[in-house]
C-alpha positions, 0 to 999 in steps of 0.5 A: 233807379240806381243810387250812390253810397258815399262813406265819409270819415268823421271822428268823435261827435263830429259824425252827428253834425256831418250826418245832419248836414248830409240829410239837409243837403238832400241825402236819402238816408244817412247812417253812422258806423264804427270804423273799428268794427270787427277789431279789438277797438270795436265799441258797443253802440248803445253801451251796456246795462250797468255802465255809464251812458255810452259815448260816441264812437271815436272813429266813424264812417258816415254813410249817405245814400244819394241819388245817382245824378248828384254831384258828390264833390259839389255836395261835399263842398256845400255842406252846412257844417258848424265852424268847429266841425269844419275845423276838425274835418274840413282841414283835410277836406273830408279826404277819407271817403269811399264811393260806391254805386248801388244798383236798383234791386228788389230790396225785400227779396234781397234782404230775405235771401240773406237770411236763410234758416240756420242750424245751430245744432241737430235739434236747434234751428233759427228760421225766418218767418218767410220760410216754412220750417218743415222744408228744412227741419226734419226732426220731430224733436227740433226746437225752432226759433222764428226770428226775422232781422230787425232793429236789435242785434241777434239773428243767429248769423253772427258767430258770437250769437251762435256760440251762445246758442250752442252753449245753451243747447248743450247745457240746458237739456231740460233735466235741471228741474223745474226752477232753473232761471236764466238772465240774458244780459244785453238781450238785443233781439231776445234770441238767447232768452227765447232759446233758453225758455224753449230749451227748458228754463222755468224763468227767463229774464232779459235786459238791454240799455236800448229801448228798441231792443226791449220792444223787439225782444218782447215781440219776438218772444210773443211770436215764439210763444216763449214766456220771458220778461224784458227790462231796461236796466233801471227796472230790472228786478233784483236777484240771482240766477242759475244761468247768465249769458252775456253776448256783448263786447270785451270792454263792457264785459270787463267793466261789468264783471262785479255786477254780472258776478253778483247776478249769478247764484253760488254754483251757477253758470255763466257764458260770455261771448262777444270776445275776440280770440286775442282778448280771451286771456284777459277776460278769462283771468278777470272772471276766474276771480269768481268763476271756475272759467275756461275757454268753451269754444271758438268760431271765426276768431270769436270765443265763448268763455264759460264757467261755474261760480265758486 
């Protein structure tokens, strides 16, 4: 059986009402995506710990999966939308849209085929659970993170995650002593926290504003036999850390600068990613007020900034 994927443009909070109307009209599933994803205007979906409650994306795609035999034009014309939403998006008759046929596939196999083992370095690998690490990793000293795609961001496939993992692999070499502490700020799947623990950190803590991310991080840490604690922002224990990694977006990083600075010990290190190359200078200038900062590495238009607290 084939399906049809319908993408409709909706601004601001109108997207939620449009998504509800599509489900009511018989859509098999509906999701909301940021139309500015991958640009300098991209916004975090859930906000970040320490910031005000997140606001709706200003420019959205509402994506509905429909049966192949649905009359799309009739479905759109018959949507049960509130008057205010009709006024906002009905005036242009939901003119901005994309329609794509989705063929029948073995979705489990397709998903698994998209997540192959990822070599972060010679000794650090990310391997999905359906692969045998021994088929890919030959070194007896290799560190393997077993991680499957899930509800939280961070599988190692995105350049910003890889940049942070590479920084951790190069800077946590196991020779820092037995008391090194690491804070993963905006932990997502917990991948950076888990890597930090396996790379030799004594105490590892992660935080995220999304409760699903905390659940995913705890599960992933348990699966990797990595001792790490994860907290929602309101329950994050006080204190400073030797190392802080934050793989979030530029605007939250700018807003959180005083808070993140306060979480790093004097002489401690910080690594920041989720920053597009064209945004690097402004973030670098801001954090240079408290850190000896530099551009550490770049990958596919994204950067990792790192430094030591003055």
